[in-house]
C-alpha positions as CSV (number, residue, x, y, z in Angstrom):
1,M,113.0,129.7,123.9
2,N,116.5,128.4,123.2
3,I,118.1,125.4,121.5
4,R,118.5,123.5,124.8
5,D,114.8,123.7,125.5
6,L,114.0,122.4,122.0
7,R,116.2,119.4,122.6
8,Y,114.4,118.8,125.9
9,L,111.1,118.9,124.1
10,V,112.2,116.4,121.5
11,A,113.6,114.0,124.2
12,L,110.3,114.1,126.1
13,S,108.2,113.6,123.0
14,E,110.3,110.5,122.1
15,T,110.5,108.9,125.5
16,R,107.2,110.1,127.1
17,H,109.0,109.9,130.4
18,F,110.5,112.8,132.3
19,R,113.3,110.9,134.1
20,T,114.3,109.1,130.9
21,A,114.3,112.3,128.9
22,A,116.3,114.1,131.6
23,E,118.9,111.3,131.6
24,R,119.2,111.5,127.8
25,C,119.8,115.3,128.1
26,F,122.2,114.9,131.0
27,V,120.2,117.2,133.3
28,S,118.1,116.6,136.5
29,Q,114.4,115.7,136.1
30,P,113.2,119.0,137.9
31,T,115.4,121.0,135.5
32,L,113.9,119.4,132.4
33,S,110.3,119.6,133.8
34,G,110.7,123.2,134.7
35,Q,112.0,124.1,131.2
36,I,109.2,122.3,129.5
37,Q,106.7,124.2,131.7
38,K,108.5,127.4,130.8
39,L,108.3,126.6,127.1
40,E,104.6,125.9,127.4
41,G,104.1,129.2,129.0
42,E,106.0,131.0,126.3
43,L,104.0,129.3,123.6
44,G,100.7,129.6,125.4
45,L,100.0,125.9,124.6
46,R,99.7,122.7,126.5
47,L,102.3,120.4,124.9
48,F,102.0,117.4,127.2
49,E,99.3,115.8,129.3
50,R,100.8,114.6,132.6
51,N,99.7,112.4,135.5
52,N,101.5,110.2,138.0
53,R,101.7,107.3,135.6
54,R,102.4,108.6,132.1
55,V,103.1,111.5,129.8
56,E,101.2,111.9,126.5
57,I,101.9,114.6,123.9
58,T,98.9,116.7,122.8
59,P,98.0,117.2,119.2
60,E,99.3,120.7,119.4
61,G,102.5,119.4,120.9
62,A,102.9,116.9,118.1
63,T,102.6,119.6,115.5
64,I,105.2,121.8,117.3
65,V,107.6,118.9,117.7
66,Q,107.6,118.2,113.9
67,Q,108.6,121.8,113.4
68,V,111.3,121.5,116.1
69,Y,112.8,118.6,114.3
70,R,113.2,120.8,111.2
71,A,114.6,123.7,113.2
72,L,117.2,121.5,114.9
73,E,118.2,120.0,111.6
74,E,118.8,123.4,110.2
75,I,120.8,124.5,113.2
76,E,122.9,121.3,113.0
77,Q,123.5,122.1,109.3
78,I,125.4,125.3,110.3
79,S,128.3,123.4,111.7
80,T,127.9,120.6,109.1
81,L,128.1,123.1,106.3
82,A,131.1,124.8,107.8
83,A,132.9,121.4,107.9
84,Q,131.8,120.7,104.3
85,M,133.6,123.8,103.2
86,K,136.8,122.1,104.3
87,D,135.6,118.5,103.4
88,P,132.2,117.8,101.8
89,M,132.5,114.2,102.8
90,S,132.6,114.8,106.5
91,G,130.1,114.9,109.3
92,V,127.2,112.5,110.0
93,L,124.6,111.0,107.7
94,R,121.6,109.2,109.1
95,I,120.5,106.4,106.8
96,G,117.6,104.0,107.3
97,M,117.3,100.5,105.7
98,I,114.6,97.9,105.6
99,P,115.2,94.6,107.6
100,T,115.2,92.5,104.4
101,L,118.2,94.4,103.2
102,A,120.3,95.8,106.1
103,P,121.9,92.6,107.4
104,Y,123.2,91.6,103.9
105,L,124.2,95.0,102.6
106,I,125.7,96.7,105.6
107,P,128.7,94.4,105.9
108,R,129.5,94.9,102.2
109,F,129.7,98.7,102.0
110,L,130.6,100.1,105.5
111,G,134.2,99.1,105.2
112,P,134.8,100.5,101.7
113,L,132.9,103.6,102.7
114,E,135.2,104.2,105.6
115,E,138.2,103.7,103.4
116,H,136.9,106.2,100.8
117,F,135.6,108.8,103.2
118,P,137.2,108.4,106.7
119,S,135.8,111.7,107.9
120,L,132.2,110.7,107.2
121,S,130.2,108.9,109.9
122,V,127.1,106.9,108.9
123,Q,124.4,106.1,111.4
124,I,122.2,103.2,110.3
125,V,118.6,102.7,111.5
126,E,116.8,99.4,110.6
127,A,113.0,99.5,110.3
128,V,110.1,98.6,108.0
129,T,109.3,100.9,105.1
130,G,106.4,102.8,106.6
131,E,108.4,103.7,109.7
132,L,111.5,104.7,107.7
133,V,109.5,107.0,105.5
134,N,107.8,108.6,108.5
135,K,111.2,109.2,110.1
136,L,112.5,110.6,106.8
137,T,109.7,113.1,106.4
138,A,110.0,114.1,110.1
139,H,113.7,114.9,109.5
140,Q,114.8,112.2,111.8
141,L,116.7,110.5,109.0
142,D,118.6,111.9,106.0
143,A,117.9,109.1,103.6
144,V,116.4,105.6,103.4
145,L,117.1,102.5,101.3
146,I,113.7,100.9,100.5
147,A,112.1,98.8,97.7
148,D,108.9,100.8,97.3
149,K,107.9,101.7,93.7
150,D,106.3,105.0,94.6
151,V,107.5,107.9,96.8
152,Q,105.9,111.1,97.9
153,E,106.2,114.2,95.7
154,D,108.5,115.9,98.2
155,L,110.9,113.0,98.1
156,K,113.5,112.0,95.5
157,A,114.4,108.4,94.6
158,V,117.8,107.3,93.3
159,P,117.6,103.7,92.0
160,L,120.6,101.7,93.1
161,F,120.0,98.1,92.0
162,D,117.6,95.4,90.9
163,E,117.6,92.4,93.2
164,P,116.1,89.0,92.0
165,F,114.0,86.9,94.3
166,S,114.9,83.3,95.1
167,V,112.9,80.4,96.2
168,I,114.0,78.7,99.5
169,H,112.9,75.1,100.1
170,P,114.0,72.1,102.3
171,V,116.3,69.6,100.7
172,D,113.6,66.9,100.6
173,H,111.1,69.1,98.7
174,P,110.1,68.2,95.1
175,F,111.6,71.5,94.0
176,Y,115.0,69.9,94.6
177,L,114.9,68.2,91.2
178,S,114.4,71.5,89.3
179,D,117.1,73.9,88.3
180,T,114.7,76.9,88.3
181,I,111.2,77.5,89.6
182,T,108.4,79.3,87.7
183,L,106.0,81.7,89.3
184,R,103.1,79.4,88.2
185,R,104.5,76.6,90.2
186,L,104.7,78.8,93.3
187,E,101.0,79.7,92.9
188,R,100.2,76.1,94.0
189,E,102.6,76.1,96.9
190,P,101.7,77.2,100.4
191,L,104.3,79.9,101.0
192,L,105.7,81.1,104.3
193,M,105.6,84.9,104.4
194,L,106.9,87.8,106.5
195,S,104.3,89.9,108.2
196,D,102.4,92.4,106.1
197,E,104.4,95.4,107.5
198,H,107.3,94.2,105.4
199,C,107.0,95.6,101.8
200,I,108.4,92.3,100.3
201,T,105.2,90.5,101.3
202,G,103.1,92.7,99.1
203,Q,105.6,92.5,96.3
204,I,105.5,88.8,96.3
205,R,101.7,88.8,96.3
206,E,101.8,91.1,93.3
207,L,104.0,88.6,91.5
208,I,102.3,85.4,92.4
209,D,98.5,84.8,92.2
210,I,98.5,82.5,95.2
211,T,95.9,79.8,94.9
212,A,97.2,77.5,97.6
213,P,96.3,78.5,101.2
214,E,99.0,80.4,103.0
215,H,100.4,79.1,106.3
216,D,98.6,80.1,109.4
217,F,101.6,81.8,110.8
218,T,103.9,84.6,109.5
219,A,107.4,85.5,110.5
220,A,108.6,88.9,111.8
221,S,112.2,88.5,110.6
222,M,114.1,86.9,107.7
223,Q,116.0,84.7,110.1
224,T,112.8,83.3,111.6
225,L,111.4,82.7,108.1
226,L,114.5,80.7,107.0
227,Q,114.4,78.7,110.2
228,L,110.8,77.7,109.5
229,V,111.9,76.4,106.1
230,S,114.8,74.6,107.7
231,N,112.4,72.9,110.0
232,G,110.3,71.6,107.1
233,N,107.4,73.9,107.5
234,G,107.2,75.0,103.8
235,C,108.9,77.2,101.2
236,T,109.4,80.9,100.9
237,V,110.6,83.6,98.6
238,V,113.4,86.0,99.6
239,P,115.8,88.5,98.0
240,I,118.8,86.8,96.5
241,M,121.4,88.5,98.8
242,A,119.7,86.8,101.8
243,T,120.8,83.4,100.3
244,T,124.6,84.1,100.4
245,G,126.8,82.5,103.0
246,S,127.9,79.1,104.1
247,W,125.1,79.0,106.7
248,M,122.7,77.9,103.9
249,S,124.2,74.4,103.7
250,D,124.2,74.1,107.5
251,M,120.4,74.7,107.7
252,G,119.5,72.0,105.2
253,I,117.8,74.4,102.8
254,V,118.3,75.1,99.1
255,A,118.0,78.4,97.1
256,K,116.6,78.2,93.6
257,S,116.3,81.0,91.0
258,I,112.9,82.0,89.7
259,R,112.7,81.8,85.9
260,E,110.9,85.0,85.2
261,K,113.0,88.1,85.1
262,R,110.2,90.2,86.6
263,A,110.7,88.4,89.9
264,R,112.8,91.1,91.4
265,R,112.7,94.2,93.5
266,R,114.2,97.6,92.8
267,V,116.1,99.1,95.7
268,S,116.4,102.9,95.8
269,M,117.9,105.6,98.0
270,V,115.2,108.1,98.9
271,Y,115.8,111.5,100.5
272,R,114.0,114.8,100.8
273,K,114.3,117.1,97.8
274,T,115.1,119.9,100.2
275,F,117.9,118.0,101.9
276,P,121.0,120.3,101.6
277,R,123.6,117.4,101.5
278,A,122.5,115.5,98.4
279,E,126.1,115.3,97.1
280,P,127.4,113.2,100.0
281,L,124.4,110.9,99.7
282,L,125.1,110.2,96.1
283,H,128.7,109.4,96.9
284,V,127.5,106.9,99.5
285,A,125.1,105.5,96.9
286,A,128.0,105.0,94.5
287,V,130.1,103.1,97.1
288,I,127.0,100.9,97.9
289,C,126.7,100.1,94.2
290,E,130.4,99.3,93.9
291,S,130.1,96.9,96.9
292,L,127.2,94.8,95.5
293,P,127.6,91.1,94.5
294,N,127.3,90.1,90.9
295,T,123.9,88.4,91.6
296,V,122.2,91.8,91.5
297,R,122.0,94.3,88.6
298,R,123.5,97.6,89.4
299,L,121.9,100.8,88.2
300,P,123.6,104.1,87.5
301,A,123.3,105.9,90.9
302,G,122.0,109.4,90.4
303,R,119.3,108.6,87.9
304,S,116.2,109.7,89.7
305,E,112.6,108.5,89.3
């Protein structure tokens, strides 16, 4: 067993295709297939089920792969730690973000982060909360930015900011005459929502005791949701950073504040308690907080919950 074979194993587990895995590893398909068979022989386990049409990982293989992720991360940390001895803010950090945050936050902080720490490379992965947490616990990500209230015991949360929610409505809606909207008024309004896999949908339902029937359709992305409002299909509730930009006036929609202060979400950076590079993560968190607009309330990065 060697590091190369472990990388072959990870590639095949992620692609479930020998040719694609071989291309990712820059080797021939017979080479990769042979090394996987050799590895199975060394372990005395069947890691994959194969036929002419597909490759599926066995339960034993899935367990082994999770350990391989950890092993490869530790191996990569050897060179990373050596680099850190010269410059702690160097190397690569893999950070995940939820889709209702990434498009609005990334343009704000990546430039300043590069100016502050030119030797640090940040790889961004955008996915819903459940998928991000799974990748984090599987050691496929180093940290995630999410808006969940609770995290697992083996994870640490660093609160970054509180972001208010805004109501988005068409220009010809009765809300147009109001400066702010109350949660009670929203209870009687059929709201357009993102699909349930987005954490913001559950957060809004916790805030609003919805008595009006919801629309028969849901959106998979914030852009689709706002387009539905623009087309006159109803109103919605979104995080306030999603309302910035000149495009709002071009779409014929209006953003209004919600009167109650509790209509907000808390965004935190979450990482494994055992992650050896917590210090660089906290420096990234500080740059993110410095790059935020004044429409959100910054929290002292580093205060864990």
